[in-house]
N, C-alpha and C positions, 0 to 999 in steps of 0.2 A: 655345776650348781654353785650357788653363792652362799658361802658359809662364814665369811669374815666381815664384821661390821664395826662401825664406830658411832657413838652417840653421846649427846649431852656433855660435850667437851667445851662448849662455848656458852654464851649467855642463855639461860633458860628462857628469857623473855622472847627470844627469836622463835622458840618452839611454841610458846603460849600464843604469840601473835598469829600463828598459822591456824590456830583452832578457835580462839576467842574472837569476838567481834566488839564487845563493849569493854570499857576500861575495867569494870568489876570482874568480867569473865576472864580477861587476860591476867589480872592480879591473882585470881583464884588458881588458875592453871599454873602460873609461875610458882606459887607457893607449893603446889603439889610436886612440881619438878624439883624444887630446891630441897624438899624433904628427902626425896629419893636420892638425889646427888649426895647429900650429906651422909646418908646411910650407906650407899653403895659406891660412891665416887664417880667421877666422869669415866666413861669407858672409851679409851683411845683405840682399843682393839680387843675384840673377843671373837671366839669361834662358836659355831652353833653347838658343838659338842660340850661346851661349858654349860649350856642350858641356863644362861643368865636371863634375868627379867628384862624385857624390852618395853619401851614406852608405847602404849597402844591407845588408839581412839576407836571406839566401837560404834556401829551404826545405831544401837539403841541408847547410847549415851555420848553423843558427839561433842559435848561441851565439857568433857572431863577426861583426864588421863588415867588409864589403868596400867598396871605393870604385870605383864604375863610372861610366863616362862617359855623360852624358845624350844619348840618341839611339841607338836600337837599329840595329845595322848588320847587315842581312840577309846571307845566305850568298852572294848573287849580286853583292855589291860586290867588284870585283876588287882594288882598291888604294885607298890614301888619296887619291890624286889624283882618281880617279873619284868617290869619296865627296864630296870638296870641290866638285866641279863639278856633281853631279847630285842628291845625296841629303841634304845637311846640314839641309835644312828639313823632311825627311820622318822619320817613325817616331819622333818625339819623344814623342808621347802616343798612346794607343790607347783605343778605346771599349770599355767592358765589354760592350756589347750585341753586338759583332761579333768580339771577340777570339778566341772559341772557334769561329768559322766557318772551315771548312777552306779555303774559297775566298771571294773578295770580288768583287763586280761592279765592273768598271771602266767608268765612263761614257764615257771618251774612246774606248776600243777597243770598247765595246759587247759585252763578253764577260767571263766569269769568269776570274780569275787566282788563283794561289796566294796565300793570306793569309800574309804574312811574319811575322805575330805568332802564328800558330796553334800551332806546335810549342813555342814558348817559353811560351805560356799553359798548355799541357798539362803540360810537364815542368820549366819553369824560372821558377816564380813566386817573387816576392820582395817585400819591404817596404822602401820608402824612408822614412827618418826626416827630418822637417823641423820647423822652428819654426812655419812657416805658409806661406801663399802669397798672391800678389797678384792682383787682378783689376781690370778697368776698369769704371767706372760713368759713365753719361751723364745729364746734366740739361740740356735744351735743346741748345745747341751746345758746352757745356763738358764735358770729360772729367776724371775724377778717378781716381787710383789708390787702391784700398782694400787693406788688409792683413787677411787672414782667419786666425784662429788659434784654438786651443782656449781656452775661457774660463778654465780653470785654468792656462793658460800651460804645460801639459805638452807634450812633443814630439808631433808629429802623425805617425801611421803611415799611409802611403799605399800602396795596392796597386800593384804594378809587375811587369814581366816583364824577363828579362835573357837575354843570350846572349854567348858568346865568339866574336869574329870573327877570322879569320886571312886575310891576303891570299893570292892565288893562288901567289905566289912563296914564301910561308911566312916572309917576313922582317918582316912587320908584323902586329901583333895587338893587339886591344883587348877589354876586357870592357865591355859596353854595356847600357843599361837604358832602358826606356820606361815612363812613368807612365800609370796607368789613370785614365780620366775616366768620370763617370756623370752622370745627370740631376741638376740642382741642387735642393737643398732650398729651402724658402721664403726663408731668409735669403740664401743665395748667389744665388738668383734675383733678389732685389732689387738686389744688387750688379751681377751680370752681366745688365744689363737691355737690352743691345743686342747679342745674339748674331748670328752669321752667319745669313744667310737659310736655309742648308742644315741648320741644327741649332737646337735650343732652348737655353736657358741650361744651362751645364755647370758641374761642379765636379770637383775631384780626388776619387777614390774613397778617402775617409778611412775607416780601420778602427778599431773598438773592439777590445778584447782578444779577444772571441769571434770576430769576423770575421777578425782577424789570424791566429788559430789555424787557421781554416778555409782561408784563402787560402794558407797555407804547407803545407797538407796535400795533397800532389800525388796521393795515392791517392783523393781525393774527385772524383767525376765532375763534369763541367762543369754538368750540370743541377742536381745537388744544391748545388754551390758557389754558383751564381747565386741559389739560394733563401736561402743563408746571408748573402750580401753585400747588405746594405740600404743605402739612402741615409743617410748620417750625420745624426743629428738636429740641427736648427738650434739647439736649446736648449743644446747643448754648445759652441757656437761664439760668437765675438764678432768684430766687424769695425769698422774705423774708417779714415777717409781719412788718407793720408800725403802727403808731398811728391811732386812730379813725379819719377819714377824715371829719367828720361832727359834728357840734354843734347844739343842739336843742334850739331854742329860741321861747318859746310858741309853736305855731303850725307850725312854720317855721323851716326847717332844712337847716342850712347854710354850704356850702362847704368851707372847709379850704384851704388856699393857702399860704404855707410858707415852709421854708427849712426843717422843721421837717417832712413834709409829705413824704419825700423820704428817710428818715433815718430808719434803722432797729430798731425795738423795741422788747425786750425780754418779753414774757408773761409766767408766771409760770404755767398757765393753758393750754398752747398750746404745743403740741408735733407734730412737722412736720419735716420729714427728706426727703429732695428732692433727696438725692443721691441714695436711694435704694427702694423708693416707700412705705416705712412704714411710715404712717403719722397719725395714729389715737392714741390710747393709751392716753386717757384723765385722768388726776389725779386731 
């Protein structure tokens, strides 16, 4: 799964221009983003488990940015204490292959359970705007962090779903979001070359303009929508290794967040050629 992202590290106008059409719309959107960046800073690297707020465009308000916390909080979460104890590592991402299934099979209980993503996928689809995302690549016993972004360095639109959560007492509430993942294209597959045994190589469900329009059309049926959402072409992406994104402090692993996180690093031990698919050859 894809848990490391970067966003709003460059001119906010680039983000605004992807959403707004008129000069006044773009100016309004840019001001929204500038306020957010001023309060929370550019995010060169964050992980899903930090639960930071992400820039979101919803289907019901497509000309405005919202800022929703990463990690969908289902209706059955009673309060923030229960969430912290049991659910913080869940519902961060969701698979496009199963997000429209009304129920999901639970291996542990050996029965079908309600899919917490289902209603959001039907009624509350959105797009998260990023600079790009990070993935892990292995050669031999060595692991490397790679940054994946649009080749033209334009913001990356990623399919997502959202919901507003409120505690049973009504005193706590949050707007939350889950990012959608899909099968990896050939380039992302080269990077994500050691997936979990339960799944193949994955990538974020990146959208072009046509796919973005379809994803935000809540009147489109799931069957038709899944025909419209294709795997993003590898030719529009580029990837390169970056520095190690975490520091170890005792038993704690701290995620780094600085300008160096998105800069290419050359490793003498790494051989990776994204142009022709030859990527191994470790010396």
